C-alpha positions in Angstrom: 108.4 134.2 -66.8 108.8 134.9 -63.1 111.7 133.3 -61.4 112.0 132.9 -57.6 115.3 133.3 -55.8 116.1 129.6 -55.8 115.7 129.4 -59.6 112.2 127.9 -59.8 109.3 128.8 -62.1 106.7 130.5 -60.0 103.2 129.1 -60.3 101.5 131.7 -62.2 98.8 129.0 -62.6 98.0 129.2 -58.9 95.5 131.9 -59.6 93.9 129.6 -62.1 93.8 126.8 -59.6 92.0 129.0 -57.1 89.7 130.2 -59.9 88.5 126.6 -60.4 87.0 126.7 -56.9 85.6 130.2 -57.2 82.0 129.1 -57.6 82.4 127.0 -54.5 83.8 130.0 -52.7 80.9 132.3 -53.7 78.6 129.6 -52.4 80.5 129.4 -49.1 80.2 133.1 -48.6 76.5 132.9 -49.0 76.2 130.0 -46.6 78.7 131.5 -44.1 76.5 134.6 -44.1 73.4 132.4 -43.6 75.2 130.6 -40.7 75.9 134.0 -39.1 72.2 135.0 -39.4 71.1 131.6 -38.1 73.3 132.2 -35.0 72.0 135.7 -34.5 68.4 134.4 -34.8 69.0 131.6 -32.4 70.6 133.9 -29.8 67.6 136.4 -30.2 65.1 133.5 -29.7 66.9 132.3 -26.6 67.2 135.8 -25.1 63.6 136.6 -25.9 62.2 133.5 -24.3 64.4 133.8 -21.2 63.8 137.6 -20.8 61.0 139.2 -18.7 59.1 139.3 -22.0 59.3 135.5 -22.4 55.6 134.9 -22.2 55.2 137.0 -25.4 57.4 134.5 -27.4 54.8 131.7 -27.2 51.9 134.1 -27.5 53.3 135.6 -30.7 54.2 132.3 -32.4 50.9 130.7 -31.5 48.9 133.6 -32.9 46.4 132.1 -35.3 46.4 133.2 -38.9 43.7 131.9 -41.3 43.1 132.0 -45.0 39.5 131.7 -46.1 38.3 131.1 -49.7 34.5 130.9 -49.7 33.5 128.4 -47.1 36.9 126.8 -47.0 39.4 127.8 -44.3 43.0 127.0 -43.6 43.9 128.1 -40.0 47.4 127.7 -38.6 49.4 129.5 -35.9 52.4 131.5 -37.0 54.9 128.9 -36.0 53.2 126.3 -38.2 52.9 128.8 -41.1 56.7 129.1 -40.8 57.4 125.3 -40.4 54.8 124.1 -42.9 54.7 127.0 -45.3 57.8 129.1 -45.5 60.1 126.0 -45.1 58.6 124.7 -48.3 60.9 127.1 -50.1 63.9 125.9 -48.0 63.2 122.3 -49.0 62.6 123.5 -52.6 66.1 124.9 -52.8 67.5 121.8 -51.2 65.7 119.7 -53.8 67.1 122.0 -56.6 70.5 121.5 -55.2 70.1 117.7 -55.1 68.8 117.7 -58.7 71.7 119.9 -60.0 74.3 117.7 -58.3 72.7 114.5 -59.8 72.5 116.0 -63.3 75.5 118.3 -63.6 77.5 118.3 -60.3 79.6 116.0 -58.1 77.1 113.2 -58.1 77.3 112.7 -61.9 80.6 111.0 -61.5 79.4 108.0 -59.5 82.8 106.7 -58.6 83.9 110.2 -57.4 80.7 110.5 -55.3 80.9 106.9 -53.9 83.0 107.7 -50.9 81.0 110.7 -49.6 77.8 109.0 -50.5 78.6 105.9 -48.5 79.9 108.1 -45.7 76.5 109.9 -45.7 74.6 106.6 -45.4 76.6 105.4 -42.4 76.5 109.0 -41.1 72.7 108.7 -41.1 72.5 105.2 -39.7 75.1 105.3 -36.8 73.7 108.5 -35.1 70.2 107.0 -35.2 71.5 103.8 -33.6 73.3 105.8 -30.9 70.1 107.8 -30.1 68.0 104.6 -30.0 70.5 103.0 -27.6 69.8 105.9 -25.1 66.0 106.0 -25.6 65.2 102.4 -26.3 62.8 101.9 -23.4 61.0 105.3 -23.7 58.3 106.8 -25.8 60.9 109.2 -27.3 62.6 106.4 -29.3 60.6 107.3 -32.4 62.4 110.7 -32.6 65.6 109.1 -33.9 65.3 111.2 -37.0 66.4 114.3 -35.0 70.0 113.2 -35.1 70.4 112.1 -38.7 70.9 115.2 -40.7 73.5 117.9 -41.1 72.8 121.6 -41.5 74.7 122.4 -44.7 74.7 126.1 -44.2 76.0 125.9 -40.7 78.5 123.2 -41.6 80.1 125.2 -44.5 79.8 128.5 -42.6 81.7 127.1 -39.5 84.1 125.3 -41.8 85.0 128.7 -43.4 85.8 130.0 -39.9 87.6 127.2 -38.2 88.6 124.8 -41.0 92.0 124.3 -42.6 93.3 127.1 -44.7 93.9 125.3 -48.0 92.2 122.1 -49.1 89.2 122.8 -51.4 89.1 119.0 -51.5 87.6 118.8 -48.0 85.0 121.4 -48.8 84.0 119.5 -52.0 83.9 116.2 -50.0 81.7 117.7 -47.3 79.4 119.4 -49.8 78.8 116.2 -51.6 78.3 114.4 -48.3 75.8 117.1 -47.2 73.8 116.7 -50.5 73.6 112.9 -50.1 72.7 113.5 -46.4 69.8 115.8 -47.4 68.4 113.1 -49.7 68.4 110.6 -46.8 66.9 113.1 -44.3 64.1 114.0 -46.7 63.4 110.3 -47.4 63.1 109.7 -43.6 60.7 112.6 -43.2 58.5 111.3 -46.0 58.5 107.7 -44.8 58.6 107.9 -41.0 57.0 111.2 -40.0 53.8 111.1 -42.1 50.6 110.3 -40.2 46.9 109.7 -41.1 47.5 109.4 -44.8 44.5 110.5 -46.9 44.6 109.0 -50.4 42.2 111.4 -52.1 44.1 114.6 -51.4 47.4 112.7 -52.2 46.0 111.7 -55.6 45.2 115.4 -56.2 48.7 116.3 -55.3 50.1 113.8 -57.8 47.7 115.2 -60.4 49.0 118.7 -59.8 52.6 117.4 -60.2 51.5 115.7 -63.5 50.1 119.0 -64.7 53.3 120.8 -63.9 55.2 118.2 -66.0 52.7 118.7 -68.8 53.5 122.5 -68.8 57.1 121.6 -69.6 56.0 119.6 -72.7 53.7 122.5 -73.7 56.9 124.7 -73.6 55.4 127.0 -70.9 58.5 128.6 -69.3 57.1 131.4 -67.3 56.3 131.2 -63.5 52.6 132.1 -62.8 51.2 128.8 -64.1 53.7 126.8 -62.1 53.0 129.0 -59.0 49.3 128.3 -59.1 49.8 124.5 -59.5 52.5 124.5 -56.7 50.1 126.1 -54.3 47.5 123.6 -55.1 50.0 120.7 -54.6 51.0 122.2 -51.2 47.4 122.4 -50.0 46.6 118.8 -51.3 49.7 117.4 -49.5 48.8 119.2 -46.3 45.3 117.7 -46.5 46.7 114.2 -47.3 48.7 114.1 -44.0 52.1 114.1 -45.8 54.2 116.9 -44.5 53.6 119.7 -47.0 57.2 120.8 -47.0 58.0 117.7 -49.1 56.0 119.3 -51.9 59.0 121.6 -52.3 61.4 118.7 -52.7 59.2 116.8 -55.1 58.6 119.9 -57.3 62.3 120.6 -57.3 63.1 117.1 -58.5 60.7 117.5 -61.4 62.2 120.8 -62.4 64.4 120.6 -65.5 68.1 120.9 -64.9 70.7 120.8 -67.7 73.8 122.6 -68.8 73.4 125.6 -70.9 72.6 124.5 -74.5 74.8 126.1 -77.1 72.0 126.5 -79.7 69.7 128.2 -77.2 72.5 130.5 -76.0 73.3 131.5 -79.6 69.6 132.1 -80.3 69.4 134.3 -77.2 72.4 136.2 -78.4 70.9 136.7 -81.9 67.6 138.0 -80.4 69.4 140.3 -78.0 71.4 141.8 -81.0 68.2 142.2 -82.9 66.7 144.2 -79.9 69.9 146.3 -79.7 69.6 147.1 -83.4 65.8 147.8 -83.2 64.5 148.4 -79.7 60.8 147.5 -79.5 58.5 145.6 -77.2 58.2 142.5 -79.4 62.0 142.1 -79.7 62.5 142.8 -76.0 60.0 140.1 -75.0 61.6 137.6 -77.5 65.0 138.4 -76.1 63.9 137.9 -72.5 62.1 134.6 -73.3 65.1 133.3 -75.2 67.5 134.1 -72.4 65.2 132.3 -69.9 65.1 129.2 -72.1 68.8 129.1 -72.5 69.3 128.5 -68.7 67.5 125.6 -67.1 64.6 126.4 -64.8 66.4 124.7 -62.0 69.3 127.1 -62.0 67.2 130.2 -62.5 64.9 129.2 -59.6 67.9 128.3 -57.4 69.5 131.7 -58.0 66.2 133.4 -57.2 65.3 131.6 -54.0 68.6 130.7 -52.4 69.2 134.3 -51.0 65.7 134.4 -49.6 66.0 131.0 -47.9 69.5 131.7 -46.6 69.0 135.2 -45.4 65.3 135.3 -44.5 63.4 132.0 -44.3 65.9 129.9 -42.3 66.7 132.6 -39.8 62.9 133.2 -39.3 62.6 129.4 -38.8 65.4 129.5 -36.1 63.7 132.5 -34.4 60.4 130.5 -34.3 61.8 127.2 -33.1 65.0 127.8 -31.1 63.3 129.5 -28.2 63.8 127.2 -25.2 63.3 128.4 -21.6 66.7 127.7 -20.0 65.5 127.6 -16.4 67.3 125.7 -13.7 64.6 123.0 -13.9 64.8 122.7 -17.7 68.6 122.3 -17.6 68.5 119.8 -14.7 65.9 117.7 -16.6 68.0 117.9 -19.8 71.2 116.8 -18.0 69.6 113.5 -17.0 67.2 113.2 -19.9 67.9 110.2 -22.3 66.4 112.4 -25.0 69.0 115.2 -24.6 71.9 112.8 -24.0 70.8 110.7 -27.0 70.6 113.7 -29.2 74.0 115.0 -28.1 75.7 111.6 -28.4 74.0 110.9 -31.7 75.0 114.2 -33.4 78.5 114.7 -31.9 79.8 111.1 -31.6 77.5 109.2 -33.9 78.0 111.5 -36.9 81.8 111.5 -36.4 82.0 107.7 -36.1 79.4 107.1 -38.9 81.2 109.3 -41.5 84.6 107.9 -40.7 83.3 104.3 -40.8 81.6 104.9 -44.2 84.7 106.6 -45.6 86.9 103.7 -44.5 84.6 101.1 -46.0 84.3 102.9 -49.3 88.1 103.2 -49.7 88.8 99.6 -48.5 86.1 98.2 -50.8 87.7 100.2 -53.7 84.4 101.9 -54.4 86.3 105.2 -54.8 89.2 107.1 -53.3 89.8 110.2 -51.3 91.1 113.3 -53.1 94.9 113.8 -52.8 95.7 116.1 -49.9 92.8 115.1 -47.8 94.3 113.9 -44.5 92.7 111.7 -41.8 92.6 114.4 -39.1 91.1 117.0 -41.6 88.5 114.4 -42.6 87.7 113.8 -38.9 87.4 117.5 -38.3 84.9 117.8 -41.2 83.0 114.8 -39.9 82.8 116.4 -36.5 81.3 119.6 -38.0 78.7 117.4 -39.7 77.2 116.9 -36.2 75.8 120.4 -36.5 72.2 119.3 -37.3 70.5 122.6 -36.4 67.8 123.3 -39.1 66.5 119.9 -40.0 67.0 118.6 -36.5 64.8 121.3 -35.0 62.3 120.7 -37.9 62.1 117.0 -37.0 61.7 117.9 -33.3 58.5 119.7 -34.2 57.3 116.6 -36.1 58.4 113.9 -33.6 57.3 115.5 -30.4 54.0 117.1 -31.6 52.0 117.8 -28.4 54.7 117.0 -25.9 56.5 120.3 -25.3 58.5 118.9 -22.3 60.3 116.3 -24.5 60.5 118.7 -27.4 62.3 121.3 -25.2 64.7 118.6 -24.0 65.4 117.6 -27.6 65.9 121.3 -28.6 68.4 121.7 -25.7 70.2 118.7 -27.1 70.3 120.1 -30.6 71.7 123.4 -29.4 74.3 121.8 -27.2 75.3 119.3 -29.9 75.8 122.1 -32.4 78.1 123.9 -30.1 80.1 120.8 -29.1 80.3 119.6 -32.7 81.8 123.0 -33.8 84.3 122.9 -30.9 85.3 119.3 -31.6 85.8 120.1 -35.3 87.9 123.1 -34.4 90.1 121.0 -32.0 90.7 118.3 -34.6 91.7 120.9 -37.2 94.1 122.5 -34.8 95.6 119.1 -34.0 96.0 118.4 -37.7 97.8 121.7 -38.1 100.2 120.9 -35.2 101.0 117.4 -36.6 101.5 118.9 -40.1 104.8 120.9 -40.1 104.7 124.2 -41.9 107.2 126.7 -43.1 107.4 130.4 -42.1 104.7 131.2 -44.6 102.3 128.6 -43.1 102.7 126.2 -46.1 102.9 122.5 -45.4 106.4 121.0 -45.8 105.2 117.3 -45.9 104.4 115.4 -49.0 100.6 115.0 -49.3 99.6 112.3 -50.1 102.6 110.0 -49.5 104.0 108.0 -52.4 101.7 105.3 -53.6 103.4 102.9 -56.0 100.0 101.7 -57.3 99.2 105.3 -58.5 102.5 107.2 -58.7 105.1 107.0 -61.5 108.1 105.4 -59.8 111.5 104.9 -61.4 113.6 102.4 -59.5 112.6 99.7 -57.0 109.3 100.5 -55.3 110.7 99.5 -51.9 114.0 101.4 -52.2 115.1 103.0 -48.9 115.6 106.4 -50.5 112.8 108.4 -52.0 113.0 111.6 -54.2 109.8 113.1 -55.4 109.7 115.9 -58.0 106.8 118.2 -58.9 107.6 119.3 -62.4 106.4 121.0 -65.6 107.5 119.6 -69.0 107.9 123.2 -70.4 109.8 124.6 -67.4 113.5 125.1 -68.4 114.6 124.7 -64.8 112.9 121.3 -64.6 114.6 120.4 -67.8 118.0 121.2 -66.3 117.1 119.3 -63.1 116.7 116.1 -65.1 120.5 115.9 -65.3 120.8 116.1 -61.5 118.2 113.4 -61.2 120.0 111.1 -63.6 123.3 111.6 -61.8 121.6 110.7 -58.5 120.1 107.5 -60.0 123.6 106.6 -61.2 125.1 107.3 -57.7 122.5 105.4 -55.7 121.4 102.7 -58.1 118.7 100.5 -56.6 118.8 102.3 -53.3 116.8 105.2 -54.8 113.3 105.5 -56.1 112.4 108.6 -58.1 108.8 109.8 -58.4 107.4 112.4 -60.8 104.2 114.4 -60.2 102.7 117.1 -62.5 102.4 120.8 -61.8 101.8 122.4 -65.2 102.1 126.2 -64.7 99.5 127.1 -67.3 99.9 130.9 -67.0 103.5 130.9 -68.0 103.8 127.6 -69.9 100.9 127.3 -72.4 101.8 123.8 -73.6 102.6 122.2 -70.2 99.1 121.0 -69.4 98.7 119.1 -72.7 102.2 117.7 -72.3 101.3 116.4 -68.8 98.2 114.7 -70.2 100.3 113.3 -73.0 102.6 111.7 -70.4 99.6 110.2 -68.7 98.2 108.9 -72.0 101.6 107.3 -72.6 101.4 105.8 -69.0 98.1 104.1 -70.0 100.1 102.2 -72.6 103.0 101.5 -70.3 105.4 104.1 -71.7 105.4 106.9 -69.1 109.1 107.2 -68.5 109.9 107.0 -72.2 107.5 109.9 -72.9 108.8 111.7 -69.8 112.4 111.6 -71.0 111.4 112.6 -74.6 109.3 115.6 -73.5 112.1 117.0 -71.4 114.6 116.5 -74.2 112.3 118.3 -76.6 110.8 121.1 -74.5 110.6 123.4 -77.5 108.4 120.9 -79.4 105.2 120.4 -77.3 102.6 121.2 -79.9 99.9 118.6 -80.5 101.5 117.4 -83.7 104.8 117.2 -81.9 103.2 115.1 -79.2 102.0 112.7 -81.8 105.5 112.4 -83.2 106.8 111.7 -79.7 104.1 109.1 -79.2 105.0 107.3 -82.4 108.7 107.5 -81.6 108.3 105.8 -78.2 106.2 103.0 -79.7 102.6 104.0 -78.7 99.4 103.2 -80.4 99.1 106.7 -81.9 95.4 106.4 -82.8 94.5 105.6 -79.2 96.9 108.2 -77.9 95.4 111.0 -80.0 91.9 110.1 -79.0 92.8 110.0 -75.3 94.6 113.4 -75.6 91.8 115.0 -77.6 89.1 113.9 -75.2 91.0 115.1 -72.1 90.7 111.6 -70.7 93.6 112.1 -68.3 93.0 115.8 -67.4 91.6 114.7 -64.0 94.7 112.6 -63.3 96.9 115.6 -63.8 94.6 117.8 -61.7 94.9 115.3 -58.8 98.7 115.9 -58.9 98.0 119.7 -58.9 95.8 119.3 -55.9 98.4 117.3 -54.1 101.0 120.0 -54.9 98.8 122.7 -53.3 98.3 120.5 -50.2 102.0 119.9 -50.0 102.9 123.6 -50.1 104.4 123.6 -53.7 104.7 127.1 -55.1 107.2 126.6 -58.0 108.8 124.1 -60.3 110.9 122.1 -59.8 110.0 121.3 -56.2 111.6 118.2 -54.6 110.6 116.2 -51.6 113.2 114.0 -49.9 111.9 111.4 -47.5 108.5 113.0 -47.6 109.7 116.5 -46.6 109.9 119.5 -48.9 113.5 120.4 -49.9 114.5 124.1 -50.0 117.6 125.6 -51.5 119.7 124.4 -54.4 118.8 121.2 -56.3 122.1 120.3 -57.8 123.1 116.6 -57.5 125.5 117.1 -54.6 123.0 119.0 -52.4 120.2 116.5 -53.1 122.5 113.6 -52.5 123.6 115.0 -49.1 119.9 115.3 -48.1 119.1 111.9 -49.3 121.9 110.4 -47.2 120.7 112.5 -44.2 117.3 110.9 -44.5 118.8 107.5 -44.8 120.5 108.2 -41.4 117.4 108.9 -39.5 100.8 132.3 -72.8 102.9 131.7 -75.5 102.8 132.1 -79.2 102.0 129.3 -81.6 105.6 128.1 -82.4 107.1 127.4 -85.8 106.1 124.6 -88.0 107.6 121.4 -86.8 110.7 120.2 -88.5 110.5 116.8 -90.1 113.9 115.9 -88.6 113.6 113.6 -85.6 116.3 113.2 -83.0 117.1 109.6 -83.0 114.1 108.5 -85.1 114.7 107.4 -88.7 112.4 109.7 -90.7 108.9 110.6 -89.9 107.4 108.4 -87.2 103.7 109.0 -88.1 102.2 107.3 -91.1 101.5 109.6 -94.0 97.8 110.3 -94.4 97.8 110.8 -98.1 98.1 107.6 -100.2 96.8 105.5 -97.3 96.1 102.5 -99.4 99.6 101.8 -100.5 100.6 101.6 -104.2 97.2 100.5 -105.5 95.8 104.0 -106.0 93.2 103.9 -108.7 93.8 106.0 -111.7 91.7 109.2 -112.0 88.6 108.7 -114.2 87.7 111.1 -117.0 84.6 112.4 -115.3 85.2 113.2 -111.7 83.2 111.1 -109.3 80.4 113.2 -107.9 79.6 113.8 -104.2 75.8 113.9 -103.4 74.6 117.4 -102.4 72.2 116.1 -99.8 74.7 114.4 -97.5 73.8 115.0 -93.9 76.3 116.6 -91.5 78.6 114.2 -89.7 77.5 114.0 -86.0 80.0 115.4 -83.5 82.0 112.6 -82.0 84.1 113.2 -78.9 84.3 116.9 -79.6 85.8 116.5 -83.1 83.4 118.8 -84.8 82.4 121.6 -82.4 80.5 124.7 -83.5 82.0 128.2 -83.0 80.3 131.0 -81.2 79.5 134.4 -82.6 82.4 136.0 -80.7 84.8 133.4 -82.1 83.5 133.9 -85.6 83.9 137.6 -85.3 87.5 137.2 -84.1 88.4 134.9 -87.0 86.7 137.3 -89.5 88.9 140.2 -88.2 92.0 138.2 -89.1 90.6 136.7 -92.3 88.0 137.3 -95.0 84.6 136.0 -96.2 84.3 134.0 -99.4 81.2 132.9 -101.4 81.3 129.3 -102.5 79.3 127.3 -105.0 78.9 123.5 -105.3 82.0 122.0 -106.9 84.4 124.6 -105.5 87.4 123.3 -103.5 88.8 125.1 -100.5 91.9 122.9 -100.6 92.9 119.8 -102.6 94.9 116.7 -102.2 98.5 117.4 -103.1 98.4 121.2 -102.3 101.5 122.3 -100.5 99.4 123.7 -97.7 96.0 125.2 -96.8 94.4 127.9 -94.7 91.9 127.7 -91.8 88.3 127.7 -93.0 85.0 128.0 -91.1 81.7 127.2 -92.8 79.2 130.0 -92.2 76.5 128.5 -94.4 76.1 125.7 -96.9 78.1 122.5 -96.5 81.6 121.2 -97.2 82.6 117.6 -97.6 86.1 116.3 -96.8 86.9 113.7 -99.4 89.6 111.2 -99.8 90.9 110.4 -103.3 88.6 113.0 -104.8 88.0 112.5 -108.5 88.8 108.8 -108.4 86.3 106.0 -108.9 86.8 104.8 -105.3 86.7 108.2 -103.6 85.4 108.3 -100.0 83.6 111.0 -98.1 85.3 111.3 -94.7 83.0 113.9 -93.1 80.5 116.7 -93.9 80.7 120.1 -92.2 77.9 122.6 -91.9 77.3 125.9 -90.2 79.9 127.2 -87.7 82.2 124.2 -88.1 85.9 124.6 -88.9 87.9 122.5 -91.3 91.3 121.1 -91.1 93.5 118.9 -89.0 96.9 118.9 -87.4 98.6 119.0 -90.8 97.3 122.6 -91.1 100.5 123.6 -89.3 102.9 121.2 -91.0 104.8 121.3 -94.3 103.4 118.0 -95.5 101.4 118.0 -98.7 97.6 118.0 -98.2 96.1 114.5 -98.2 92.4 115.3 -98.4 90.1 117.6 -100.4 87.6 120.1 -99.0 84.7 120.1 -101.6 81.7 122.5 -101.4 78.5 120.5 -101.8 75.9 123.1 -100.9 76.2 126.9 -101.7 77.2 129.2 -98.9 79.9 131.3 -97.3 83.1 130.5 -95.5 85.6 132.5 -93.4 89.2 132.0 -94.6 92.1 132.8 -92.3 95.7 132.4 -93.6 97.5 129.9 -91.4 100.1 132.4 -90.4 97.4 134.7 -89.1 96.2 131.9 -86.8 99.1 132.8 -84.5 97.4 136.1 -83.7 94.0 134.4 -83.3 95.3 132.0 -80.8 97.1 134.7 -78.9 93.8 136.6 -78.7 91.6 133.7 -77.5 93.2 130.9 -75.6 89.9 129.1 -75.2 89.5 129.0 -79.0 93.1 127.7 -79.3 92.3 124.9 -76.8 89.1 124.0 -78.7 90.8 123.8 -82.1 93.7 121.8 -80.8 91.5 119.3 -79.0 89.3 118.8 -82.0 92.4 118.4 -84.3 93.7 115.7 -82.0 90.5 113.7 -82.1 90.3 114.2 -85.9 93.9 112.8 -86.2 92.7 109.8 -84.2 89.9 109.3 -86.7 92.1 109.6 -89.7 94.6 107.1 -88.2 91.7 104.8 -87.7 90.7 105.2 -91.3 94.2 104.8 -92.5 94.5 101.3 -90.9 94.2 98.2 -93.1 91.8 96.8 -90.6 89.9 97.8 -87.5 89.5 95.3 -84.7 86.6 96.0 -82.4 86.5 94.1 -79.2 87.5 93.9 -75.5 91.1 94.2 -74.4 91.0 91.2 -72.2 89.6 88.9 -74.9 92.1 86.2 -76.2 90.6 86.5 -79.7 91.2 90.3 -79.6 94.9 89.7 -78.8 95.1 86.9 -81.4 93.8 89.2 -84.2 96.2 92.0 -83.2 99.1 89.6 -83.3 97.9 88.4 -86.7 98.0 91.9 -88.0 101.4 92.6 -86.5 102.9 89.4 -87.9 101.7 90.3 -91.5 102.8 93.9 -91.2 99.2 95.2 -91.5 98.3 98.5 -89.8 95.5 97.7 -87.4 93.4 100.0 -85.2 92.1 98.3 -82.1 88.8 99.8 -80.7 88.6 98.8 -77.0 85.0 98.6 -75.9 86.2 98.6 -72.3 87.8 102.1 -72.8 86.1 105.4 -73.4 84.0 104.2 -76.3 80.2 104.2 -76.2 80.1 100.4 -76.7 76.3 100.2 -77.2 76.2 102.9 -79.8 79.2 101.4 -81.7 77.7 97.9 -81.7 74.5 99.3 -83.0 76.3 101.2 -85.7 78.1 98.1 -86.8 75.0 96.0 -86.6 76.6 93.3 -84.4 75.9 91.9 -80.9 78.2 91.2 -78.0 78.4 87.5 -79.0 79.9 88.5 -82.4 83.0 90.1 -80.8 85.7 90.6 -81.7 84.8 91.9 -85.2 87.1 92.9 -88.0 86.3 95.7 -90.4 88.5 95.5 -93.5 89.6 98.8 -95.1 87.0 98.4 -97.9 84.2 98.2 -95.4 83.6 94.4 -95.1 82.8 93.2 -91.6 83.9 89.8 -90.3 82.4 88.5 -87.0 85.0 86.8 -84.7 86.9 85.5 -87.7 89.7 82.9 -87.8 93.1 83.9 -89.1 92.3 82.0 -92.2 89.0 83.9 -92.8 90.9 87.2 -92.5 93.5 86.0 -94.9 90.8 85.0 -97.4 89.2 88.4 -97.1 92.5 90.1 -97.8 93.5 87.9 -100.7 90.1 87.8 -102.3 89.3 91.5 -102.2 92.5 93.5 -102.1 
């Protein structure tokens, strides 16, 4: 552990935090480079057209180039080949970007995307209205589309140069906004700048798109067939009157986009190994095709074409369209032209106002919220930079003023001037934000960002107390643990005059269990027990393993089944990450870090020092630890229910002939990540620390009552996990097949084994002694995380099975509360499945064979199902069947 001079844990996790935005940074480098080339191309175009060789500019770009096939000819000048031809690839990449964000990116989380999406809508509408206000009585009013769009490459490129130093949150917000902005701009081009629509060629274009979709279902993955059809679609759209560049967008939206599929990646790895072992053309081709299939066509094509569009096509477009003769007459006309003034006002002022209005509306209407650390002036600076409309603005100028070069030149002057002014305005707003945001000598902020929000933050003490102490802490940090004593002393001194706020900064590089502990605190907060869990975690900093966390949850009175599922599914990981983001924005570099009255405290954090500052503000990778001990400080005995004899004392006697388990049972579907499959690399690591074993039907890998068991992975065949194996009423809990691992949190405990692992189909397994798993987890932290998350979800499932009854309903229903109270009054263990939570309600209702009107339903431990029963009906079911 690294310790700073003021006894804080240094955030070794800071590199990890920056690594999380590494893909965005790589993208920013690409688009910053593109912005630089755009600027160079624009300057070259302006110098060329205003030089003694200016006549050659128009002559060159109006040179006709024709393509003839038989008696058919397509003749366009070079400028139109660029605008109508090459720009198809630009819009194709934009379409791929939109498709990816919708399927896998920021726009998949609709609530997270709601604020920038609404800001994009108003950022399209307000500039158009501003432009129309200046040109209402002129023929140029129809060119309102010139001011609606943002040039994403220029925006992010300029942001990298003049924007704030830290918040990745602003970049993510602006990128999401730009994607939604692109969707709106492309829609406007399609609906408002298409003339003389010819239905016949349009039908042919639709047919071509249909054939391209058909190739997908024929499993044709290679490019030539798609290229031929894409060219045909482009020609048909050109002939139809629809601007042919939209073909690129439509084709992109029909291009498959999906995350890498584990099965296809594994298949590619197997075929590649086969080629390595036996190099030959057939294996080489199979390996190449399998690798291509494992990555979606959308991502492959985006990687192929984005450098070309960024570094070649868009700069060529700027060279062909930015050439405006800046003569005295042209500039005088532009200064008084409603077109030029409307374009400048729309892009510079309209964009700024529109984005801020949309953001404010979205937040006020509670459609979403801004990321922590994103300040108002920073947001305004980003909104101002969104007024750089360069590429699509110039593109729409060519569409809107076709044939009127005088107005087109005035609009181009407006676009160029607006781009410069928007960049300067954004720079000024960012510098103003920096001045209003005090920083220390290292340039880090000293103000709490965002301020305390009682509706979101965890507050101890009166929410309106005059004194505020905020701590950024880490549950595994020993210095934070010691600081809790100082905090408690301050609370005793100041009483109701002090409110104490805790925010998370798990330093994952030096404290391997801190992140899961932070999520555990948030999972406890969801059940109204944050501070009880907070205190317990700090008092037991050496016991933060998953099974320890479940013990803590039970000890503080949580619904352990719900807690385990929330923790296993990473439900509150984003909530913890929001605190980490706010810590970065607030200049936090170690733990504990305190803020007093909204300003970062430096120096000692003993009670006397902190008290003096509070009064002044009033005036103005680690190893897997040992097996947990059954002893519990303050809890009488084990807090978690035993998972062995779950049915009480009515265990059935074993029968003479052991009950059989069918050999053809299907694998249990993966549920919430409970049964993941391991990769070849993970299997190889486990085999290095363990051994292979051949198994036949009837063999057991571990049995109920054994003192412990080892970690097993199924390589082939199938293994059933059975409760009460050999008894007449045995029950199959789950069935595991290839690449799945067995076990549960009790793998690392001293409790007797409660279930039996029975081989039902012949195959092989890898067996790793449980003490060797320490070395495995040290070697592969990702595998450790995968196993622990799966074990938590499995514990949740077992707790659900262990319950006397399951109540499935909605938390707000009076009948749901009645049934839970019924179970509690009769000392029955009950698992409540909340359909308003993270459960796939439609799938669960279908599985149970019930409808919404049947809720709540009760599933008795023998499997009987009661639809919205009365208390008497539940009692009758218990007494009649138990």
